[in-house]
C-alpha positions as CSV (number, residue, x, y, z in Angstrom):
1,M,0.0,0.0,0.0
2,N,1.4,3.4,-0.9
3,S,1.5,6.4,1.4
4,R,-1.3,8.1,-0.5
5,A,-3.7,5.2,0.0
6,T,-2.7,5.1,3.7
7,S,-3.4,8.8,4.2
8,Q,-6.8,8.4,2.5
9,A,-7.7,5.5,4.7
10,R,-6.7,7.5,7.7
11,N,-9.0,10.4,6.5
12,I,-11.9,8.0,6.0
13,L,-11.4,6.5,9.4
14,T,-11.2,9.9,11.0
15,M,-14.4,11.0,9.2
16,K,-16.2,7.9,10.6
17,E,-14.9,8.5,14.0
18,C,-16.1,12.1,13.9
19,Q,-19.5,11.0,12.9
20,I,-19.7,8.5,15.7
21,E,-18.4,11.0,18.1
22,G,-20.8,13.6,16.9
23,T,-23.7,11.2,17.4
24,M,-22.5,10.2,20.9
25,A,-22.0,13.9,21.8
26,F,-25.5,14.7,20.6
27,A,-26.9,11.9,22.8
28,Q,-24.9,13.0,25.8
29,R,-26.0,16.6,25.4
30,S,-29.6,15.6,25.0
31,A,-29.4,13.4,28.2
32,V,-27.8,16.2,30.2
33,E,-30.4,18.7,29.0
34,A,-33.3,16.3,29.8
35,A,-31.9,15.6,33.3
36,L,-31.5,19.3,34.1
37,R,-35.0,20.0,32.8
38,D,-36.5,17.1,34.8
39,N,-34.8,18.2,38.0
40,R,-35.4,21.9,37.6
41,C,-31.7,22.6,37.2
42,N,-30.8,20.9,40.5
43,L,-27.4,19.8,39.6
44,S,-27.0,17.2,42.4
45,H,-30.3,15.5,41.4
46,A,-29.5,15.7,37.7
47,A,-26.1,14.1,38.3
48,R,-27.7,11.3,40.4
49,Q,-30.3,10.7,37.6
50,L,-27.5,10.4,35.0
51,R,-25.5,8.2,37.4
52,V,-22.4,10.5,37.2
53,G,-20.6,12.6,39.7
54,R,-21.4,16.3,40.1
55,T,-18.0,17.2,38.9
56,T,-18.5,15.2,35.7
57,L,-21.9,16.9,35.2
58,Y,-20.2,20.3,35.6
59,R,-17.6,19.2,33.0
60,L,-20.3,18.1,30.5
61,I,-22.2,21.3,31.0
62,K,-19.1,23.3,30.2
63,R,-18.1,21.0,27.3
64,F,-21.5,21.3,25.6
65,E,-21.9,25.0,26.6
66,I,-25.3,24.4,28.2
67,E,-26.7,27.4,29.9
68,V,-28.1,26.6,33.3
69,E,-30.4,29.0,35.2
70,I,-29.5,28.6,38.8
71,T,-32.0,30.3,41.1
72,P,-30.8,31.0,44.6
73,R,-32.6,29.0,47.3
74,P,-34.9,31.0,49.5
75,P,-33.6,31.3,53.0
76,L,-35.0,28.7,55.4
77,P,-37.5,30.0,57.9
78,R,-36.0,30.4,61.4
79,P,-37.9,28.6,64.1
80,R,-39.7,30.9,66.4
81,A,-38.3,31.1,69.8
82,N,-41.1,30.7,72.3
83,A,-40.8,30.8,76.1
84,A,-40.8,27.0,76.5
85,S,-37.9,26.5,74.2
86,Q,-35.9,29.2,76.0
87,A,-36.4,27.7,79.4
88,P,-33.2,26.1,80.9
89,T,-33.1,22.4,80.4
90,S,-31.2,19.6,82.0
91,V,-30.6,15.9,81.4
92,R,-31.8,13.4,84.0
93,L,-31.5,9.7,84.3
94,V,-34.8,8.1,85.4
95,D,-35.0,4.3,85.7
96,G,-32.1,3.8,83.3
97,V,-33.5,6.2,80.6
98,W,-32.1,9.7,79.9
99,Y,-34.6,12.5,79.6
100,L,-34.3,16.1,78.6
101,V,-36.2,18.0,81.3
102,R,-37.2,21.7,81.4
103,A,-36.7,23.8,84.5
104,D,-40.4,23.4,85.3
105,G,-40.1,19.6,85.4
106,S,-41.8,18.8,82.1
107,R,-40.1,16.7,79.4
108,A,-38.7,18.6,76.4
């Protein structure tokens, strides 16, 4: 086989590889987009659905240049401090069982 035929064979092989890679890349991109859509852009849940690590998902998002709208989480409501929860408490051992007891003697 001469060098010209060898280089043509390499070019054909490369073209086939590109087509396969393109198809695979399209399938990966579609799967990532679907997982993000299904999980409302929650990256941890999307990664779990795809069965890849979060870092891998970040890498795929960057590779495919997928735009992800990340909305900040609303702050968690703080529990209201009522008088009962502010009362001093202690731990007491009663009949071999430990209890958290308020200053007024009731169990917490």
